[in-house]
All heavy atoms as an XYZ file, in Angstrom:
1007
protein
N       0.850     -1.176     -0.011
C       0.009     -0.006     -0.016
C       0.890      1.225      0.000
O       1.781      1.387      0.816
C      -0.876     -0.010      1.264
C      -1.546      1.308      1.517
S      -2.284      1.567      3.148
C      -2.834     -0.010      3.664
N       0.633      2.117     -0.929
C       1.360      3.390     -0.926
C       0.368      4.495     -0.622
O      -0.838      4.384     -0.927
C       2.063      3.644     -2.259
O       2.866      4.808     -2.138
C       1.110      3.817     -3.402
N       0.833      5.506      0.019
C      -0.036      6.618      0.391
C       0.804      7.894      0.437
O       2.007      7.849      0.659
C      -0.647      6.358      1.774
N       0.129      9.004      0.244
C       0.796     10.294      0.335
C       0.604     10.802      1.779
O      -0.485     10.964      2.245
C       0.218     11.283     -0.649
C       0.851     12.672     -0.509
C       0.530     13.530     -1.666
N       1.260     12.987     -2.813
C       1.030     13.330     -4.074
N       0.091     14.169     -4.373
N       1.723     12.798     -5.040
N       1.718     11.031      2.435
C       1.743     11.479      3.847
C       2.254     12.906      3.910
O       3.327     13.205      3.401
C       2.658     10.575      4.729
C       2.617     11.038      6.181
C       2.210      9.097      4.618
N       1.497     13.775      4.553
C       1.940     15.127      4.812
C       2.534     15.182      6.213
O       1.862     14.899      7.191
C       0.807     16.128      4.688
C       1.091     17.577      5.139
C       2.268     18.179      4.342
C      -0.137     18.437      5.003
N       3.818     15.550      6.326
C       4.500     15.712      7.596
C       4.622     17.203      7.854
O       5.160     17.943      7.046
C       5.898     15.081      7.544
C       6.659     15.341      8.837
C       5.798     13.576      7.293
N       4.100     17.626      9.041
C       4.102     19.030      9.396
C       4.807     19.237     10.726
O       4.402     18.656     11.744
C       2.658     19.588      9.530
C       2.699     21.099      9.787
C       1.824     19.257      8.303
N       5.858     20.037     10.724
C       6.606     20.359     11.936
C       7.399     21.632     11.650
O       7.878     21.829     10.530
C       7.533     19.228     12.332
C       8.016     19.293     13.785
O       8.468     20.388     14.196
O       7.922     18.285     14.497
N       7.526     22.493     12.618
C       8.294     23.728     12.418
C       9.777     23.511     12.542
O      10.562     24.409     12.219
C       7.817     24.836     13.411
C       8.013     24.438     14.855
O       7.602     23.323     15.234
O       8.548     25.254     15.629
N      10.207     22.350     12.990
C      11.636     22.048     13.106
C      12.055     21.182     11.917
O      11.596     20.050     11.736
C      11.945     21.322     14.408
C      11.640     22.128     15.683
C      11.883     21.285     16.920
C      12.441     23.412     15.724
N      12.978     21.740     11.108
C      13.378     21.082      9.874
C      13.950     19.678     10.118
O      13.683     18.732      9.371
C      14.394     21.943      9.151
C      14.751     21.410      7.783
C      15.673     22.325      7.016
O      16.134     23.372      7.561
O      15.975     21.999      5.858
N      14.713     19.502     11.199
C      15.283     18.182     11.482
C      14.185     17.154     11.708
O      14.245     16.039     11.181
C      16.212     18.239     12.697
C      16.837     16.923     13.126
C      17.725     16.380     11.984
C      17.637     17.093     14.396
N      13.146     17.523     12.463
C      12.037     16.591     12.706
C      11.360     16.201     11.388
O      11.019     15.020     11.167
C      11.017     17.212     13.637
C      11.527     17.370     15.052
O      12.561     16.796     15.425
N      10.813     18.137     15.864
N      11.165     17.161     10.525
C      10.527     16.892      9.221
C      11.388     15.952      8.397
O      10.884     14.963      7.858
C      10.284     18.215      8.440
C       9.859     17.927      7.017
C       9.235     19.053      9.172
N      12.664     16.229      8.342
C      13.557     15.393      7.547
C      13.653     13.963      8.075
O      13.650     13.001      7.276
C      14.963     16.013      7.510
C      15.045     17.205      6.621
C      16.449     17.751      6.513
C      16.528     18.906      5.521
N      17.887     19.393      5.326
N      13.691     13.799      9.393
C      13.779     12.465      9.980
C      12.541     11.655      9.681
O      12.575     10.520      9.194
C      14.053     12.537     11.512
C      13.845     11.196     12.168
C      15.467     13.035     11.767
N      11.349     12.267      9.945
C      10.114     11.540      9.655
C       9.946     11.246      8.170
O       9.530     10.137      7.782
C       8.898     12.331     10.164
C       8.672     12.316     11.681
C       7.460     13.151     12.055
C       8.487     10.896     12.218
N      10.273     12.223      7.320
C      10.153     12.016      5.893
C      11.066     10.879      5.425
O      10.640     10.054      4.606
C      10.480     13.308      5.165
N      12.270     10.824      5.921
C      13.210      9.768      5.525
C      12.654      8.392      5.947
O      12.732      7.408      5.193
C      14.576     10.014      6.135
N      12.178      8.311      7.199
C      11.647      7.020      7.647
C      10.450      6.590      6.840
O      10.313      5.404      6.482
C      11.277      7.131      9.144
C      12.478      7.266     10.035
C      12.037      7.441     11.499
C      13.252      7.584     12.423
N      12.857      7.696     13.818
N       9.545      7.501      6.552
C       8.345      7.148      5.786
C       8.686      6.806      4.325
O       8.127      5.846      3.761
C       7.356      8.308      5.842
C       6.689      8.484      7.205
C       6.107      9.880      7.336
C       5.610      7.426      7.424
N       9.607      7.515      3.741
C      10.048      7.257      2.393
C      10.702      5.848      2.312
O      10.460      5.116      1.335
C      11.030      8.333      1.896
O      10.367      9.598      1.908
C      11.496      8.026      0.466
N      11.445      5.484      3.308
C      12.056      4.154      3.347
C      11.012      3.033      3.388
O      11.293      1.916      2.973
C      13.020      4.038      4.532
N       9.833      3.370      3.855
C       8.719      2.407      3.900
C       7.791      2.576      2.701
O       6.667      2.097      2.698
C       7.921      2.588      5.199
C       8.692      2.155      6.434
C       8.929      0.665      6.478
O       7.975     -0.108      6.227
O      10.057      0.260      6.834
N       8.272      3.276      1.669
C       7.617      3.421      0.394
C       6.363      4.314      0.425
O       5.479      4.194     -0.407
C       7.245      2.055     -0.216
C       8.453      1.188     -0.350
C       8.681      0.144      0.566
C       9.396      1.425     -1.333
C       9.823     -0.623      0.479
C      10.556      0.649     -1.418
C      10.771     -0.391     -0.514
O      11.868     -1.149     -0.619
N       6.310      5.251      1.382
C       5.241      6.250      1.380
C       5.742      7.427      0.543
O       6.914      7.729      0.489
C       4.950      6.721      2.784
C       4.254      5.704      3.633
C       4.954      4.989      4.615
C       2.931      5.384      3.466
C       4.339      4.036      5.386
C       2.280      4.429      4.220
C       2.976      3.744      5.199
N       4.793      8.076     -0.122
C       5.070      9.318     -0.836
C       4.932     10.448      0.189
O       3.844     10.591      0.811
C       4.047      9.471     -1.960
C       4.223     10.728     -2.748
O       5.288     11.342     -2.740
O       3.244     11.157     -3.393
N       5.964     11.207      0.445
C       5.969     12.203      1.512
C       6.017     13.612      0.966
O       6.826     13.918      0.094
C       7.164     11.972      2.490
C       7.151     12.996      3.583
C       7.103     10.558      3.074
N       5.142     14.449      1.473
C       5.194     15.898      1.248
C       5.322     16.535      2.609
O       4.945     15.946      3.621
C       3.976     16.423      0.486
C       3.973     15.901     -0.950
C       2.675     16.065      1.182
N       5.901     17.741      2.667
C       6.164     18.348      3.944
C       5.686     19.804      4.003
O       5.488     20.445      2.966
C       7.679     18.311      4.276
O       8.367     19.107      3.290
C       8.213     16.902      4.264
N       5.513     20.276      5.239
C       5.188     21.680      5.487
C       5.840     22.053      6.782
O       6.009     21.250      7.708
C       3.683     21.860      5.579
N       6.226     23.334      6.898
C       6.951     23.825      8.079
C       6.115     24.718      8.989
O       6.620     25.266      9.946
C       8.204     24.580      7.617
C       9.181     23.739      6.785
S      10.049     22.488      7.727
C      10.989     23.518      8.811
N       4.832     24.894      8.653
C       3.952     25.735      9.492
C       2.517     25.296      9.279
O       2.207     24.552      8.332
C       4.088     27.219      9.098
O       3.522     27.436      7.822
N       1.648     25.801     10.168
C       0.234     25.451     10.037
C      -0.377     25.991      8.737
O      -1.114     25.287      8.047
N      -0.068     27.246      8.413
C      -0.600     27.857      7.197
C      -0.104     27.090      5.951
O      -0.878     26.813      5.020
C      -0.206     29.322      7.114
N       1.189     26.726      5.947
C       1.710     25.966      4.815
C       1.066     24.610      4.739
O       0.855     24.082      3.653
C       3.237     25.846      4.959
C       3.905     25.185      3.766
C       5.395     25.006      3.925
O       5.986     25.499      4.886
O       5.985     24.363      3.037
N       0.759     23.993      5.890
C       0.112     22.680      5.895
C      -1.235     22.736      5.199
O      -1.570     21.899      4.373
C      -0.063     22.187      7.316
N      -2.036     23.767      5.530
C      -3.353     23.921      4.908
C      -3.250     24.121      3.402
O      -4.005     23.530      2.623
C      -4.133     25.040      5.573
C      -4.469     24.799      7.051
C      -5.048     26.072      7.672
C      -5.417     23.616      7.232
N      -2.281     24.922      2.972
C      -2.042     25.130      1.526
C      -1.611     23.818      0.846
O      -2.036     23.518     -0.257
C      -0.961     26.209      1.323
C      -1.382     27.608      1.734
C      -0.213     28.583      1.766
O       0.907     28.212      1.337
O      -0.434     29.713      2.235
N      -0.734     23.084      1.540
C      -0.218     21.835      0.970
C      -1.314     20.808      0.836
O      -1.371     20.046     -0.134
C       0.927     21.313      1.830
O       1.945     22.314      1.909
C       1.536     20.040      1.246
N      -2.225     20.765      1.781
C      -3.347     19.823      1.716
C      -4.185     20.128      0.455
O      -4.549     19.216     -0.289
C      -4.238     19.900      2.981
C      -3.478     19.333      4.185
C      -5.541     19.157      2.770
C      -4.120     19.605      5.518
N      -4.464     21.417      0.224
C      -5.238     21.804     -0.950
C      -4.538     21.379     -2.264
O      -5.148     20.894     -3.182
C      -5.469     23.295     -0.928
C      -6.417     23.777      0.133
C      -7.880     23.571     -0.240
O      -8.199     23.485     -1.445
O      -8.688     23.524      0.685
N      -3.228     21.613     -2.268
C      -2.456     21.415     -3.506
C      -2.080     19.945     -3.745
O      -2.121     19.459     -4.857
C      -1.176     22.290     -3.396
C      -0.336     22.269     -4.627
C       0.915     23.158     -4.506
N       1.825     22.686     -3.462
C       2.030     23.289     -2.296
N       1.398     24.390     -1.975
N       2.875     22.787     -1.397
N      -1.718     19.210     -2.676
C      -1.112     17.846     -2.825
C      -2.110     16.712     -2.558
O      -1.798     15.558     -2.826
C       0.079     17.723     -1.905
C       1.223     18.674     -2.221
C       1.931     18.343     -3.502
O       1.818     17.204     -3.991
O       2.595     19.260     -4.041
N      -3.229     17.019     -1.930
C      -4.233     15.982     -1.608
C      -3.650     14.757     -0.921
O      -3.726     13.644     -1.432
C      -4.968     15.592     -2.907
C      -6.235     14.812     -2.621
O      -6.872     14.988     -1.595
N      -6.600     13.931     -3.549
N      -3.089     14.957      0.284
C      -2.483     13.810      0.968
C      -3.547     12.846      1.500
O      -4.731     13.197      1.592
C      -1.734     14.469      2.146
C      -2.528     15.705      2.399
C      -2.991     16.191      1.049
N      -3.105     11.652      1.836
C      -4.011     10.639      2.388
C      -4.083     10.707      3.904
O      -5.015     10.177      4.502
C      -3.545      9.228      1.954
C      -3.615      9.083      0.469
O      -4.726      9.193     -0.100
O      -2.561      8.840     -0.171
N      -3.073     11.326      4.529
C      -2.986     11.426      5.981
C      -2.048     12.564      6.340
O      -1.150     12.901      5.547
C      -2.498     10.102      6.595
C      -2.627     10.121      8.139
C      -1.124      9.720      6.129
C      -2.429      8.764      8.786
N      -2.261     13.160      7.521
C      -1.400     14.240      7.996
C      -0.790     13.816      9.327
O      -1.503     13.409     10.237
C      -2.211     15.564      8.166
C      -1.291     16.661      8.712
C      -2.866     15.984      6.895
N       0.516     13.935      9.420
C       1.218     13.793     10.695
C       1.573     15.208     11.131
O       2.366     15.905     10.475
C       2.491     12.971     10.529
C       2.289     11.522     10.050
C       3.645     10.802      9.985
C       1.326     10.777     10.921
N       0.950     15.674     12.222
C       0.917     17.079     12.562
C       1.501     17.365     13.947
O       0.968     16.868     14.937
C      -0.539     17.559     12.492
C      -0.893     18.981     12.808
C      -0.202     19.944     11.856
C      -2.412     19.153     12.703
N       2.573     18.156     13.971
C       3.154     18.558     15.245
C       2.162     19.462     15.993
O       1.482     20.261     15.366
C       4.451     19.292     15.002
C       5.171     19.702     16.297
O       5.091     18.937     17.271
O       5.818     20.759     16.288
N       2.059     19.303     17.293
C       1.155     20.130     18.089
C       1.716     21.522     18.314
O       1.054     22.522     18.094
C       0.815     19.440     19.423
C      -0.007     20.387     20.322
C       0.063     18.134     19.201
N       2.955     21.565     18.801
C       3.516     22.849     19.206
C       4.281     23.537     18.055
O       5.423     23.110     17.764
C       4.422     22.657     20.416
C       3.691     22.185     21.638
S       4.679     22.118     23.138
C       5.896     20.928     22.725
N       3.625     24.483     17.451
C       4.262     25.306     16.391
C       3.883     26.763     16.627
O       2.832     27.052     17.173
C       3.725     24.857     15.007
C       4.077     23.434     14.611
S       3.575     23.045     12.912
C       1.801     23.047     13.055
N       4.763     27.673     16.187
C       4.449     29.091     16.347
C       3.330     29.524     15.372
O       3.021     28.796     14.429
C       5.755     29.800     16.016
C       6.524     28.829     15.172
C       6.079     27.454     15.583
N       2.761     30.646     15.623
C       1.698     31.246     14.815
C       0.396     30.420     14.874
O      -0.513     30.819     15.550
C       2.161     31.452     13.358
C       3.342     32.396     13.264
O       3.384     33.367     14.044
O       4.217     32.156     12.418
N       0.358     29.300     14.216
C      -0.836     28.467     14.247
C      -0.395     27.078     14.699
O       0.314     26.363     14.011
C      -1.484     28.359     12.862
C      -2.782     27.600     12.821
S      -3.440     27.306     11.147
C      -3.190     28.825     10.308
N      -0.843     26.674     15.896
C      -0.458     25.376     16.423
C      -1.223     24.248     15.760
O      -2.169     24.486     15.000
C      -0.585     25.325     17.942
C      -1.979     25.331     18.466
O      -2.944     25.231     17.680
O      -2.161     25.451     19.696
N      -0.797     23.028     16.014
C      -1.420     21.861     15.389
C      -2.873     21.696     15.762
O      -3.638     21.187     14.923
N      -3.279     22.111     16.953
C      -4.677     22.011     17.367
C      -5.546     22.881     16.436
O      -6.589     22.432     15.961
C      -4.837     22.439     18.846
C      -3.977     21.611     19.787
C      -6.310     22.441     19.248
C      -4.369     20.154     19.924
N      -5.079     24.089     16.175
C      -5.847     25.018     15.293
C      -5.868     24.488     13.861
O      -6.892     24.565     13.159
C      -5.272     26.410     15.345
C      -6.009     27.412     14.450
C      -7.493     27.575     14.793
O      -7.925     27.323     15.945
O      -8.263     27.942     13.867
N      -4.755     23.927     13.384
C      -4.697     23.344     12.039
C      -5.731     22.224     11.951
O      -6.496     22.125     10.993
C      -3.297     22.845     11.684
C      -3.293     22.100     10.352
C      -2.275     24.000     11.686
N      -5.764     21.366     12.952
C      -6.706     20.237     12.990
C      -8.144     20.769     12.945
O      -8.977     20.247     12.226
C      -6.431     19.381     14.194
S      -7.358     17.827     14.148
N      -8.437     21.810     13.726
C      -9.789     22.397     13.727
C     -10.193     22.870     12.347
O     -11.290     22.679     11.892
C      -9.857     23.560     14.704
C     -10.031     23.151     16.135
C     -10.362     24.350     17.024
N     -10.340     23.959     18.399
C      -9.393     24.226     19.274
N      -8.360     24.964     18.918
N      -9.444     23.773     20.506
N      -9.239     23.514     11.670
C      -9.504     24.056     10.329
C      -9.707     22.939      9.299
O     -10.532     23.044      8.399
C      -8.412     24.993      9.884
C      -8.424     26.284     10.706
C      -7.421     27.274     10.225
N      -7.351     28.401     11.124
C      -6.818     29.579     10.805
N      -6.312     29.737      9.601
N      -6.784     30.566     11.675
N      -8.943     21.859      9.447
C      -9.139     20.697      8.571
C     -10.549     20.143      8.762
O     -11.253     19.883      7.787
C      -8.073     19.621      8.860
C      -6.708     20.072      8.365
C      -8.461     18.290      8.211
C      -5.545     19.199      8.812
N     -10.952     19.975      9.997
C     -12.277     19.407     10.273
C     -13.431     20.335      9.870
O     -14.535     19.880      9.568
C     -12.410     19.060     11.778
C     -11.490     17.920     12.182
C     -11.888     16.602     11.525
N     -10.920     15.573     11.848
C     -10.079     15.044     10.967
N     -10.097     15.411      9.701
N      -9.231     14.126     11.341
N     -13.178     21.626      9.834
C     -14.213     22.623      9.483
C     -14.389     22.750      7.972
O     -15.410     23.275      7.504
C     -13.876     23.990     10.083
N     -13.467     22.242      7.182
C     -13.524     22.392      5.724
C     -14.108     21.096      5.115
O     -13.513     20.028      5.238
C     -12.109     22.653      5.210
C     -12.066     22.946      3.723
O     -12.902     22.418      2.951
O     -11.192     23.745      3.308
N     -15.230     21.206      4.446
C     -15.855     19.987      3.860
C     -14.968     19.219      2.914
O     -15.089     17.997      2.785
C     -17.080     20.547      3.113
C     -17.352     21.843      3.775
C     -16.025     22.389      4.220
N     -14.006     19.906      2.243
C     -13.117     19.206      1.321
C     -12.047     18.420      2.060
O     -11.445     17.513      1.472
C     -12.465     20.234      0.371
C     -13.426     20.894     -0.562
C     -12.703     21.911     -1.441
C     -12.333     23.105     -0.579
N     -11.770     24.201     -1.283
N     -11.748     18.787      3.298
C     -10.663     18.136      4.046
C     -11.158     17.349      5.261
O     -10.352     16.622      5.855
C      -9.697     19.204      4.552
C      -8.936     19.988      3.518
S      -7.697     21.061      4.273
C      -8.562     22.600      4.303
N     -12.370     17.492      5.630
C     -12.846     17.011      6.924
C     -12.662     15.496      7.160
O     -12.593     15.056      8.287
C     -14.307     17.391      7.163
C     -15.274     16.749      6.206
S     -16.962     17.398      6.362
C     -17.328     17.108      8.057
N     -12.520     14.705      6.102
C     -12.360     13.266      6.282
C     -10.897     12.822      6.228
O     -10.591     11.629      6.275
C     -13.172     12.521      5.210
C     -14.616     12.788      5.299
N     -15.384     12.336      6.324
C     -15.434     13.520      4.502
C     -16.618     12.748      6.164
N     -16.686     13.461      5.071
N     -10.005     13.788      6.157
C      -8.565     13.501      6.095
C      -8.069     13.071      7.484
O      -8.262     13.812      8.456
C      -7.832     14.746      5.660
C      -6.312     14.676      5.519
C      -5.916     13.679      4.451
C      -5.785     16.080      5.126
N      -7.458     11.882      7.625
C      -6.961     11.454      8.921
C      -5.820     12.375      9.413
O      -4.967     12.752      8.636
C      -6.456     10.055      8.681
C      -7.063      9.583      7.410
C      -7.291     10.840      6.586
N      -5.872     12.709     10.669
C      -4.851     13.556     11.308
C      -4.309     12.855     12.521
O      -5.052     12.492     13.425
C      -5.432     14.918     11.727
C      -4.376     15.768     12.436
C      -5.995     15.662     10.533
N      -2.991     12.659     12.541
C      -2.293     12.111     13.696
C      -1.452     13.219     14.290
O      -0.598     13.788     13.589
C      -1.382     10.916     13.312
C      -0.611     10.410     14.535
C      -2.211      9.784     12.684
N      -1.750     13.573     15.531
C      -1.004     14.636     16.213
C       0.279     14.000     16.780
O       0.267     12.896     17.315
C      -1.793     15.201     17.364
C      -3.192     15.706     16.978
S      -3.164     17.111     15.862
C      -2.809     18.423     16.990
N       1.389     14.730     16.637
C       2.662     14.307     17.166
C       3.062     15.336     18.224
O       3.119     16.516     17.936
C       3.727     14.184     16.068
C       3.280     13.166     15.024
C       5.078     13.818     16.671
C       4.234     13.016     13.872
N       3.313     14.860     19.433
C       3.527     15.784     20.530
C       4.559     15.307     21.540
O       4.698     14.114     21.744
C       2.197     16.110     21.232
O       2.413     17.075     22.275
C       1.625     14.856     21.846
N       5.226     16.261     22.138
C       6.083     15.970     23.297
C       5.293     16.144     24.564
O       5.762     15.801     25.644
C       7.292     16.906     23.295
N       4.074     16.685     24.444
C       3.222     16.917     25.624
C       2.664     15.562     26.100
O       2.244     14.727     25.300
C       2.036     17.824     25.254
C       2.425     19.191     24.667
C       1.169     19.921     24.203
C       3.171     20.019     25.718
N       2.667     15.367     27.376
C       2.207     14.059     27.908
C       1.019     14.151     28.829
O       0.530     13.131     29.290
C       3.369     13.394     28.645
O       3.808     14.186     29.749
N       0.528     15.352     29.069
C      -0.647     15.486     29.946
C      -1.909     15.049     29.233
O      -2.113     15.324     28.074
C      -0.781     16.972     30.368
C       0.309     17.473     31.259
C       0.390     16.711     32.578
O      -0.683     16.467     33.192
O       1.504     16.357     32.995
N      -2.785     14.321     29.965
C      -4.063     13.895     29.349
C      -4.860     15.072     28.806
O      -5.520     14.938     27.789
C      -4.766     13.205     30.547
C      -3.681     12.749     31.413
C      -2.594     13.789     31.307
N      -4.811     16.214     29.450
C      -5.580     17.369     29.017
C      -5.135     17.817     27.604
O      -5.938     18.278     26.787
C      -5.434     18.526     29.990
N      -3.854     17.662     27.313
C      -3.330     18.023     25.979
C      -3.909     17.089     24.910
O      -4.279     17.535     23.830
C      -1.799     17.977     25.957
C      -1.164     18.991     26.893
O      -1.658     20.140     26.914
O      -0.199     18.635     27.574
N      -4.002     15.825     25.227
C      -4.578     14.873     24.270
C      -6.077     15.145     24.099
O      -6.584     15.067     22.988
C      -4.360     13.427     24.737
C      -2.907     13.042     24.645
C      -2.679     11.619     25.130
N      -1.263     11.313     25.024
C      -0.723     10.654     24.017
N      -1.438     10.238     23.019
N       0.583     10.424     24.006
N      -6.753     15.494     25.179
C      -8.185     15.787     25.086
C      -8.412     17.010     24.167
O      -9.321     17.003     23.356
C      -8.790     16.012     26.491
C     -10.194     16.601     26.407
C      -8.787     14.720     27.268
N      -7.570     18.015     24.288
C      -7.662     19.187     23.391
C      -7.526     18.765     21.923
O      -8.263     19.224     21.074
C      -6.593     20.231     23.743
C      -6.888     21.044     24.959
C      -5.831     22.090     25.220
N      -5.487     22.897     24.057
C      -4.239     23.069     23.590
N      -3.197     22.520     24.197
N      -4.010     23.820     22.511
N      -6.575     17.878     21.662
C      -6.396     17.405     20.311
C      -7.563     16.598     19.794
O      -8.000     16.759     18.671
N      -8.058     15.725     20.652
C      -9.234     14.902     20.260
C     -10.458     15.766     20.036
O     -11.234     15.567     19.114
C      -9.500     13.833     21.310
C      -8.393     12.754     21.405
C      -8.641     11.874     22.620
C      -8.376     11.914     20.146
N     -10.636     16.765     20.908
C     -11.739     17.714     20.748
C     -11.633     18.480     19.425
O     -12.648     18.865     18.838
C     -11.810     18.698     21.910
C     -12.400     18.113     23.163
O     -13.039     17.029     23.087
O     -12.236     18.718     24.246
N     -10.420     18.734     18.985
C     -10.206     19.428     17.709
C     -10.420     18.512     16.488
O     -10.489     18.987     15.371
C      -8.769     20.004     17.677
N     -10.482     17.181     16.741
C     -10.777     16.270     15.668
C      -9.648     15.321     15.310
O      -9.727     14.617     14.289
N      -8.559     15.302     16.082
C      -7.468     14.387     15.783
C      -7.940     12.933     15.844
O      -8.783     12.569     16.668
C      -6.328     14.600     16.787
N      -7.386     12.129     14.963
C      -7.734     10.693     14.925
C      -6.864      9.876     15.854
O      -7.299      8.822     16.332
C      -7.604     10.152     13.506
C      -8.603     10.795     12.582
O      -9.797     10.482     12.691
O      -8.195     11.635     11.766
N      -5.655     10.339     16.101
C      -4.723      9.566     16.940
C      -3.602     10.468     17.373
O      -3.458     11.606     16.937
C      -4.175      8.372     16.152
C      -3.777      7.205     17.037
O      -3.631      7.391     18.255
O      -3.630      6.095     16.490
N      -2.746      9.941     18.264
C      -1.592     10.662     18.809
C      -0.368      9.792     18.755
O      -0.444      8.546     18.934
C      -1.840     11.024     20.267
C      -2.575     12.290     20.473
C      -3.953     12.302     20.464
C      -1.908     13.476     20.641
C      -4.637     13.472     20.645
C      -2.567     14.664     20.799
C      -3.956     14.677     20.808
N       0.754     10.417     18.528
C       2.057      9.791     18.714
C       2.875     10.717     19.623
O       2.792     11.920     19.493
C       2.802      9.624     17.369
C       2.239      8.621     16.388
C       2.907      8.780     15.034
C       2.452      7.223     16.915
N       3.617     10.117     20.532
C       4.410     10.897     21.461
C       5.866     10.898     21.009
O       6.392      9.860     20.612
C       4.297     10.315     22.889
O       2.915     10.287     23.255
C       5.047     11.134     23.879
N       6.477     12.083     21.060
C       7.906     12.177     20.755
C       8.706     11.650     21.899
O       8.376     11.871     23.040
C       8.277     13.642     20.494
C       7.699     14.235     19.238
C       8.114     15.676     19.098
C       7.517     16.315     17.875
N       7.920     17.706     17.715
N       9.816     10.964     21.646
C      10.268     10.541     20.325
C       9.345      9.470     19.749
O       8.892      8.574     20.456
C      11.678      9.977     20.593
C      11.677      9.572     22.037
C      10.708     10.490     22.722
N       9.078      9.554     18.485
C       8.117      8.692     17.812
C       8.693      7.282     17.655
O       9.818      7.111     17.152
C       7.744      9.300     16.436
C       6.834      8.335     15.680
C       7.055     10.641     16.627
N       7.891      6.317     18.060
C       8.237      4.899     17.832
C       7.887      4.571     16.402
O       6.705      4.711     15.982
C       7.443      4.023     18.808
C       7.686      2.557     18.559
O       8.647      2.010     19.125
O       6.922      1.957     17.775
N       8.869      4.150     15.624
C       8.678      3.915     14.189
C       7.601      2.877     13.901
O       6.736      3.126     13.027
C       9.991      3.460     13.524
C      11.053      4.538     13.548
O      10.728      5.701     13.860
O      12.205      4.218     13.220
N       7.618      1.755     14.589
C       6.644      0.721     14.328
C       5.213      1.196     14.618
O       4.281      0.906     13.847
C       6.923     -0.535     15.153
C       8.211     -1.235     14.707
O       8.586     -1.110     13.520
O       8.869     -1.901     15.562
N       5.042      1.939     15.699
C       3.726      2.495     16.036
C       3.277      3.484     14.958
O       2.123      3.497     14.532
C       3.759      3.164     17.391
N       4.212      4.315     14.492
C       3.868      5.299     13.443
C       3.432      4.594     12.169
O       2.408      4.925     11.595
C       5.068      6.198     13.152
C       4.813      7.178     12.044
S       6.185      8.302     11.715
C       7.462      7.167     11.198
N       4.212      3.615     11.712
C       3.870      2.921     10.459
C       2.534      2.206     10.598
O       1.737      2.234      9.672
C       4.955      1.907     10.059
C       6.311      2.564      9.843
C       7.451      1.905     10.234
C       6.438      3.777      9.193
C       8.725      2.477     10.009
C       7.668      4.368      8.960
C       8.813      3.700      9.382
N       2.307      1.579     11.719
C       1.024      0.882     11.948
C      -0.151      1.838     11.920
O      -1.182      1.557     11.294
C       1.043      0.119     13.270
N      -0.021      2.966     12.589
C      -1.111      3.970     12.595
C      -1.361      4.550     11.231
O      -2.485      4.701     10.793
C      -0.810      5.066     13.613
C      -1.004      4.605     15.029
C      -0.649      5.749     15.986
N      -1.077      5.458     17.325
C      -0.297      5.009     18.289
N       0.972      4.778     18.046
N      -0.754      4.818     19.496
N      -0.288      4.863     10.510
C      -0.437      5.448      9.177
C      -1.141      4.430      8.270
O      -2.111      4.752      7.572
C       0.919      5.850      8.600
C       0.831      6.146      7.111
C       1.453      7.064      9.355
N      -0.684      3.182      8.266
C      -1.301      2.182      7.405
C      -2.768      1.956      7.748
O      -3.618      1.856      6.842
C      -0.533      0.855      7.514
C       0.789      0.887      6.791
C       1.511     -0.473      6.826
N       2.821     -0.370      6.200
C       3.961     -0.383      6.877
N       3.969     -0.552      8.194
N       5.104     -0.247      6.254
N      -3.072      1.874      9.029
C      -4.463      1.651      9.444
C      -5.368      2.823      9.048
O      -6.441      2.626      8.487
C      -4.539      1.452     10.969
O      -3.790      0.264     11.280
C      -5.954      1.281     11.461
N      -4.944      4.035      9.327
C      -5.778      5.204      9.012
C      -5.894      5.415      7.526
O      -6.974      5.815      7.033
C      -5.244      6.447      9.711
C      -5.466      6.458     11.225
C      -4.675      7.557     11.898
C      -6.951      6.562     11.562
N      -4.866      5.126      6.745
C      -4.969      5.216      5.299
C      -5.935      4.188      4.743
O      -6.752      4.463      3.849
C      -3.576      5.110      4.628
C      -3.667      4.863      3.113
C      -2.735      6.330      4.940
N      -5.887      2.979      5.284
C      -6.821      1.924      4.862
C      -8.258      2.329      5.146
O      -9.167      2.206      4.346
C      -6.463      0.612      5.566
C      -7.243     -0.578      5.037
C      -6.733     -1.923      5.555
N      -6.533     -1.944      6.984
C      -5.343     -2.009      7.616
N      -4.246     -2.014      6.920
N      -5.289     -2.042      8.930
N      -8.524      2.900      6.355
C      -9.840      3.367      6.708
C     -10.290      4.489      5.822
O     -11.455      4.562      5.391
C      -9.882      3.805      8.188
C      -9.819      2.679      9.224
C      -9.666      3.262     10.632
C     -11.068      1.803      9.116
N      -9.409      5.422      5.517
C      -9.741      6.530      4.625
C     -10.116      6.020      3.243
O     -11.081      6.484      2.635
C      -8.590      7.554      4.522
C      -8.925      8.705      3.583
C      -7.771      9.627      3.383
C      -8.103     10.776      2.473
N      -8.260     10.397      1.075
N      -9.375      5.042      2.766
C      -9.654      4.491      1.455
C     -11.044      3.863      1.400
O     -11.787      4.077      0.444
C      -8.587      3.446      1.108
O      -8.871      2.835     -0.118
N     -11.426      3.126      2.444
C     -12.744      2.535      2.506
C     -13.832      3.629      2.588
O     -14.861      3.527      1.930
C     -12.847      1.585      3.692
C     -12.070      0.317      3.502
S     -12.312     -0.955      4.778
C     -11.613     -0.159      6.196
N     -13.586      4.668      3.385
C     -14.537      5.750      3.516
C     -14.693      6.494      2.185
O     -15.801      6.869      1.791
C     -14.127      6.725      4.610
C     -14.235      6.133      5.997
S     -15.876      5.570      6.446
C     -16.741      7.100      6.493
N     -13.587      6.698      1.481
C     -13.651      7.372      0.178
C     -14.497      6.545     -0.793
O     -15.265      7.121     -1.567
C     -12.245      7.539     -0.419
C     -11.447      8.633      0.322
O     -12.030      9.386      1.127
O     -10.207      8.713      0.070
N     -14.360      5.238     -0.767
C     -15.176      4.382     -1.642
C     -16.659      4.501     -1.314
O     -17.507      4.498     -2.196
C     -14.713      2.933     -1.549
C     -13.428      2.660     -2.269
C     -13.021      1.199     -2.219
O     -13.914      0.323     -2.150
O     -11.808      0.927     -2.221
N     -16.978      4.524     -0.010
C     -18.362      4.625      0.429
C     -18.972      5.979      0.022
O     -20.131      6.059     -0.328
C     -18.493      4.443      1.938
C     -18.231      3.032      2.454
C     -18.216      3.011      3.972
C     -19.355      2.102      1.904
N     -18.141      7.055      0.086
C     -18.643      8.370     -0.283
C     -18.801      8.453     -1.768
O     -19.582      9.103     -2.355
C     -17.683      9.469      0.189
C     -17.948      9.879      1.623
C     -17.228     11.188      1.951
N     -15.823     11.148      1.747
C     -14.954     10.619      2.628
N     -15.377     10.094      3.711
N     -13.681     10.627      2.387
């Protein structure tokens, strides 16, 4: 299964590391370095899933997720929040914003690949039903 994954993080090293790992697993990877760029990239690249950092300047990942869920063209796009935050309240904020899942930094590769594959498979089925 191949899928287009959008990796969003304001730290270039984090983006490069995740992109390299996903590319090695045969995913097509596109990247963005800010919330605003992520929303533009979604419109332009039509990814199958978004891996979204929570803590970013200007527009954080929670707000990006809210905007994805508010847009009828993007609302069914799976969003996995990636965070160094470990408080349950932080996860609740993300889930309230519409996140489908969470990964905690440092990201466990096997968990990331499993979540991406599962959510892409579910999106594919939902796209067929729609």
